[in-house]
C-alpha positions as CSV (number, residue, x, y, z in Angstrom):
1,M,-21.0,-3.3,4.8
2,L,-18.2,-5.8,5.3
3,G,-17.9,-5.4,9.1
4,V,-14.5,-3.6,8.9
5,D,-13.1,-0.2,9.8
6,L,-10.0,0.1,7.5
7,I,-9.2,-1.4,4.1
8,Y,-5.6,-1.7,2.8
9,I,-5.4,-2.2,-1.0
10,N,-2.0,-3.0,-2.5
11,E,-2.1,-2.7,-6.3
12,T,1.5,-3.7,-6.6
13,Q,1.0,-7.2,-5.2
14,G,-2.7,-7.4,-5.9
15,N,-3.9,-8.0,-2.3
16,I,-6.6,-6.5,0.0
17,V,-6.6,-6.6,3.8
18,M,-9.5,-5.4,5.9
19,M,-9.2,-4.4,9.6
20,Q,-11.8,-4.3,12.4
21,Y,-10.7,-2.3,15.5
22,K,-11.7,-3.6,19.0
23,M,-11.0,-2.0,22.4
24,L,-9.3,-3.8,25.3
25,D,-10.2,-2.9,28.9
26,E,-7.8,-3.6,31.8
27,H,-9.1,-6.0,34.4
28,R,-7.4,-6.3,37.8
29,D,-7.9,-9.4,39.8
30,A,-7.4,-8.3,43.5
31,K,-7.3,-11.9,44.8
32,A,-4.6,-13.1,42.3
33,K,-2.9,-9.6,42.4
34,M,-2.7,-9.7,38.6
35,A,-4.0,-7.6,35.7
36,D,-4.8,-8.6,32.2
37,W,-6.4,-7.0,29.1
38,I,-10.0,-8.2,28.3
39,F,-12.1,-8.0,25.2
40,R,-15.8,-8.4,25.8
41,P,-17.7,-9.7,22.8
42,D,-21.1,-8.2,22.3
43,P,-24.0,-8.7,19.9
44,Q,-22.5,-6.2,17.4
45,L,-19.5,-8.5,17.0
46,A,-21.7,-11.4,15.8
47,A,-23.3,-9.1,13.2
48,E,-19.9,-7.7,12.1
49,R,-18.4,-11.2,11.9
50,A,-21.4,-12.4,9.8
51,R,-20.6,-9.7,7.2
52,M,-16.9,-10.7,7.0
53,N,-17.4,-12.9,3.9
54,L,-16.3,-12.3,0.4
55,P,-18.2,-13.9,-2.5
56,A,-16.6,-16.7,-4.4
57,V,-14.6,-15.5,-7.4
58,A,-14.1,-17.4,-10.6
59,G,-10.5,-17.9,-11.7
60,V,-7.4,-19.7,-10.4
61,P,-5.0,-17.7,-8.1
62,G,-1.7,-17.4,-9.8
63,D,0.0,-15.7,-6.8
64,Y,1.1,-17.1,-3.4
65,R,-0.4,-16.1,0.0
66,L,0.5,-17.3,3.5
67,N,-3.1,-16.6,4.3
68,R,-5.6,-15.5,1.7
69,Q,-8.1,-14.4,4.4
70,P,-8.4,-10.6,4.2
71,F,-10.0,-10.0,7.6
72,F,-7.9,-9.0,10.7
73,F,-8.7,-7.6,14.1
74,K,-6.7,-4.9,15.7
75,F,-7.0,-4.8,19.5
76,V,-6.1,-1.4,21.1
77,K,-5.7,-0.9,24.9
78,R,-8.0,1.6,26.4
79,K,-6.2,3.6,29.1
80,H,-8.1,6.0,31.3
81,G,-10.5,7.0,28.5
82,A,-7.8,7.3,25.8
83,E,-6.4,4.8,23.4
84,S,-2.9,3.5,23.9
85,D,-0.5,3.2,21.0
86,Q,0.1,-0.4,22.1
87,S,-2.0,-2.8,20.0
88,L,-1.9,-6.4,18.7
89,I,-3.4,-7.9,15.6
90,L,-5.0,-11.3,15.0
91,S,-6.2,-12.8,11.7
92,L,-9.9,-13.8,11.6
93,D,-9.2,-17.5,11.9
94,H,-6.9,-16.9,14.8
95,F,-9.5,-14.7,16.5
96,D,-12.1,-17.4,16.1
97,R,-9.7,-19.8,17.9
98,V,-9.1,-17.3,20.7
99,L,-12.9,-16.9,21.2
100,A,-13.3,-20.6,21.5
101,D,-10.3,-21.3,23.8
102,P,-11.6,-21.9,27.4
103,A,-8.1,-21.1,28.7
104,L,-8.5,-17.5,27.4
105,A,-12.0,-17.0,29.0
106,G,-12.0,-13.8,31.1
107,P,-14.4,-12.5,33.7
108,R,-18.0,-11.6,32.8
109,G,-17.9,-13.2,29.4
110,G,-14.7,-11.5,28.4
111,V,-11.7,-12.9,26.5
112,K,-8.1,-12.4,27.6
113,V,-6.2,-10.7,24.7
114,S,-2.7,-9.7,25.8
115,F,0.9,-10.6,25.2
116,D,0.9,-13.0,28.2
117,A,-2.5,-14.6,27.4
118,L,-1.6,-15.1,23.7
119,A,2.0,-16.2,24.6
120,G,3.3,-13.7,22.1
121,H,1.4,-15.3,19.3
122,Y,0.0,-12.2,17.4
123,L,1.1,-9.5,15.0
124,R,2.2,-5.9,15.7
125,E,1.1,-3.2,13.2
126,A,4.6,-3.0,11.5
127,D,4.5,-6.8,11.1
128,L,1.2,-6.8,9.3
129,I,2.2,-3.8,7.1
130,G,5.2,-5.8,6.0
131,L,3.1,-8.8,5.2
132,I,0.6,-6.6,3.2
133,R,3.4,-4.8,1.3
134,S,5.0,-8.2,0.3
135,G,1.7,-9.6,-0.7
136,Y,1.9,-12.5,1.7
137,V,-1.5,-11.9,3.3
138,G,-4.9,-10.8,1.9
139,T,-6.9,-11.6,-1.1
140,H,-5.4,-13.2,-4.2
141,R,-5.1,-10.9,-7.2
142,V,-8.1,-12.5,-9.0
143,E,-10.2,-11.7,-5.8
144,T,-8.8,-8.2,-5.6
145,D,-9.6,-7.5,-9.2
146,A,-13.2,-8.5,-8.5
147,V,-13.6,-6.6,-5.3
148,A,-11.6,-3.4,-6.0
149,P,-14.0,-1.8,-8.4
150,F,-16.8,-2.3,-5.9
151,L,-14.8,-0.6,-3.2
152,E,-13.9,2.3,-5.5
153,Q,-17.7,2.8,-6.1
154,V,-18.4,2.8,-2.4
155,N,-15.5,5.3,-1.9
156,Q,-16.8,7.6,-4.7
157,G,-20.2,7.6,-3.1
158,Q,-18.6,8.9,0.1
159,R,-20.1,6.3,2.3
160,G,-17.4,6.6,5.0
161,L,-15.0,4.1,3.6
162,V,-11.4,4.5,4.9
163,L,-8.7,3.1,2.5
164,A,-5.0,2.7,2.6
165,W,-4.2,2.2,-1.1
166,Q,-0.7,1.4,-2.2
167,H,-0.1,2.3,-5.9
168,P,2.7,0.9,-8.0
169,L,5.8,3.1,-8.2
170,T,5.8,3.0,-11.9
171,P,2.6,2.9,-14.0
172,P,1.7,-0.3,-15.6
173,P,2.6,-0.6,-19.4
174,P,-0.3,0.6,-21.7
175,A,-2.5,-2.2,-22.9
176,E,-2.1,-3.3,-26.5
177,P,-5.0,-2.0,-28.6
178,D,-7.5,-4.6,-29.7
179,S,-6.7,-5.5,-33.4
180,S,-10.4,-5.4,-34.3
181,H,-10.5,-1.7,-33.3
182,K,-7.4,-0.5,-35.1
183,T,-7.7,2.7,-37.0
184,P,-6.9,2.2,-40.7
185,V,-3.7,3.9,-41.8
186,P,-4.2,5.8,-45.1
187,P,-1.8,4.8,-47.9
188,S,1.1,7.1,-48.3
189,T,1.4,9.1,-51.5
């Protein structure tokens, strides 16, 4: 639906981050006697990327974000048919730059995505989790408030949605009742 595999919702800070997983394959260059990790874009990537858009939301953000873009890509190294625990994460706008950078072009239409190729400019999972917890990345609260009920409905319909939902440690204070709906208090006798 949104072109993502995992959704983090942080109710405490009011942000949502959405993750798309991609596999990296090792490529060995016999002539240069070097190896690198390659991601090969396919037609499915274009379709997923096209779905990575949130509708405009009315309201003025009252909270700060380093990056309000909720979409990230997690690249996982494939090793001999299994996944490695080593991964790196790029924001959507950073990934777009990597795809367009001729210096990162790999063999057979691939893109080099590794520590060396990116010169260490990426996030590890723990880094991203810290940014999500602090509310520094992801949607603004007004966007989250608009999107969260929609995600809840999808989740209740059991459509395969995977969520990582961080609830506040203490429940929010109860809302003040609307004065127009107050129950009249009978006079005391």
